[in-house]
N, C-alpha and C positions, 0 to 999 in steps of 0.2 A: 816625386818629392812633394810633401804636404805644404800648404801655405805657411804653416808655422815654421817648418824647417827652412823654407825659403827666406823668411824674415831673419831666422837665426844666422844664415849665411851672410846676409847683408850687414848684420850687426857686427860681424867680425872685422869689418874693414874700418880702420881709423879714419875719421873725417875731421876737417877743420871747421869750426863754428865761426862764421864771420861776425854776426852781430846777434844781440839778444832781441828776440821778437816780442811784440806786444800782443797779448790775447785779450780781447775785450768780450765780456759776456753780455749778450742781449737776451731780452725776454719776449719782445714783440718785434714784428717785421719792420715797423716804422723806425726801429733803432739801427737798422743796418746802415742806412745812408749816412747819418752822422759818424758812425764808427768807422766806415770806410773813408769818408771825407777827412777825417781826423788822422788817417794813417794806420789804423789797426792792421796788424799783419795776419791775424787769425780772428775769425768771428766764431765765438763760442755761443751755443744756444742752451739755456737752462731755465728752470723755473724755481727761483729762490724761495717761493712760498711753500715748496715741497722739500726744502732742505738745502744744504751747502751745495750739493750737486744734483738738486732736483731736476727730474726729467720734464721736459716740455712735450707738447702734443706733436705727433708726427706731421700733421698738417702745417704747424708752425715751423718745424724744422726744415721741411721741404721748401716752404715759402722763403725762409731765410737764405737757403741755398740758391733758389732762383733769383733773388735779388742781389746776391753778393757776386762781385766780379769773378769770372772763372779762375783768375790767377790768385785769389785769396782763399785759403783753406777755411773750411767750416768744420767745427767740432760739435758733438752733441753729448751732453751729460746724460747718463741713464739712471742716476740716483745714488743715494747714500745706501749702498746695497746691504740688505741682511745676509745671514749665511744661508742663503737658499740658492745654490748655484744654478738650478734648473730654471728658475724664474729670472735670475739675472742673465743667463745666456739667452733666453728668449728675448729679453729687452735689447740685448746687444745685437741680435739678428735683426730686429725691427729697426733699430737705428741705422744699421748699415745699409738698409734699403732706401734711405732718405737722401742719398747723394753726398754724405759727409765724408771728410777726409780723416777725421779722428772720432773715436768713440771713447769717452771718459767714464770710468767706473770707480766709485768710492768704496773702499773696503771697510765699511762701518761694522759689519756683523762678524766676519772671520776673525778669530783671535790666534789660531795656531797656524804655523806655516803650511801644514798639509791642506787646511781648509782654504787658505788664501790661494794655494797653488791650484787646487782643484777648480776654484771659482774662475781664476784667470785663465786657465787653460780652456775651460769650456767657453768663456767669453771670447777668447781668440778664435776658437774653432767655429763657433756659431756665426760671429761676425764675418769671418773670412769666407765661409761657405756662401754668404750673399755677395761679398765684395772682396776678392783676394788682396786688393791693394789698400784696404782700409787700415788705419793705424790704431793700436789700442794703447790708451794711457791709463795706467793703474795709478789710483790716488789713495794716499794715506793721509791721516789727519795729525796736524802738528800738536793738537790737544789730545792725543791718543791716551796719554796717562790719566787725564781727567775723565774721559768718557769710555775708557776700557777697550779701545779698538786696536787694530793691528799695529805693532810698533813700526814707526816710519823708517828707521834705519835698516829693518829686516826686508823691506819691500823690493829694492833693487834686485837682489839675488833671486827672490821668488818670481818677480816679474820677468826676468831674463829667462829663467827656467821655463816658465809658462809660454814664452814666445811673444810677450807683449813688446811694444815698440818704445815705451817710455814710462816715466814715473812722474807723478805730480805730488806736491804737498799743498793742502789747504787746511782750513780750520772748520770743524764741525759746528762749533758754537759761533754765532756771530753777535754775541752779547758781550763785547769787550775783549774777547780772545782774538789775537792776531798772530800771524806766523812768527813775528819777532818777539812777542811776548811769551810765546809758548816754547820755543826752542831757541837756544843759544847759538852764537856764531860758530862755535866748534861743531855743534850737532848739524847745523845746516851745511857747513863746509864738508862734513863727512858724508852727508846725503848726496850732495853734488858729486863728490868724488866717487861714491859707489855707483851712481848712475854712470858716470863716465867710464869707470872700470868695467862695467857690463855693457857698454856701448849703447846706452839708452838715452833717449831724449830726456832732458831734465826740465821740469816746469815748476816754478814756485809761485804761490798764490796765498791768500789768506788774509783778507781785510787790509791789503797793503794800500798805503797813501803815496801821493806823488813824492813827498819828501823821503820816503823809504827806498826809492829807486836806486840811489847810489850804493846803499849798503847791500841791496839785493844783487845789483849788478856785479859788485865785487866778488860775489860768490861764484860767478860763472855759469849761471843756468842758461839754457837755450831759450826759455820762454818765461816771461813774467805775465801773470794773469791778474786781471782786476775787473770789478764791476763798479763798486761805489766810487772809486777814484775817478772813473770815467763818466760819472753821472752828475747831473744837477738834481739834488735830492738824495734820498736814501736808496738802499739796494732793492727795496720792494716797490716803492711808489715813484722813484726817480726815473729819469730817462737819460739815456746816453747822450752826451753832449760833445759836439765836434771839437770845440775849443779845449775841452778838458782832455780829450783823447790826444789832440795835437800837442798839448803841453806835456803829456806823459811821454810821447814819442820824442819830443825835444829833449826831455831829461835823459832818456835812454841814450839818444845820440850824443849827448854831451859827456857821457860816461866812456865812450870809445868802443873798441872791440874787445872780443873775448880772446884769451889765449887758445892755442890749439889744444886738441884732446880727442879722445875716441868717442865722445858723445856725438850722436847723429843730429845734424842740423834739422830743423823742422821741415824744410823743403828740400832735403838733400837727395831724395830718391825719385825725382821726377816732378813734372808739373802738377800742381794741385788743381785738378779740374773736376767738375761734377761728373758723375757716372750714372 
């Protein structure tokens, strides 16, 4: 049985999602300590100077993994990917060697389902050849209509067919566009429902603020992703702040638990330990 087929079998099992988890994106290794101290559930490594899902350097990713407690998963973004599946698969293979638990890829270039399917299939294969347990998060953009990228609501079905573990929404533009300004409540609820229907982890991000947490929580995702809201300063020059992270965690906790459903909890398949 291939790694992708193993993941497919795991995905068929309905699971209860206990709580929404907070993903905090860091740029430098010195941001790990305040993110962890504030209670971040997942530490994400990216480079916002290279885009919404800009890739950071391998040595930074490895250092972040070393500094992050073993029980806390680490994810790595590999870029707002053009429609070049070979290049993107190679990036995924590299990220999977850095000890991370998640590899995030943004489908910026693919426009058609066949192109998205090819890219994600090859990303899954390349990453799992390096680490069979790594999870692949396929990301679409809430502002897809403006930038001409892959339609968000089409992503869950393609991601499931490719063998990915989850889907994420973000925004490609960080100049005023937010998840909530680009997609309405009905569209966001449908995205979450399609993730759940396909047994996928569901993550929502996109210039979210602390005051947005209750609205996002009501949609029932597994993960809420932030950077700016966890920083003192902006997403490029700011630094993750412990108190800001703690405040976000408290806001999530105040919202309560998620309903049950077939979506896979972010830590449901075993301990998140560096490999």
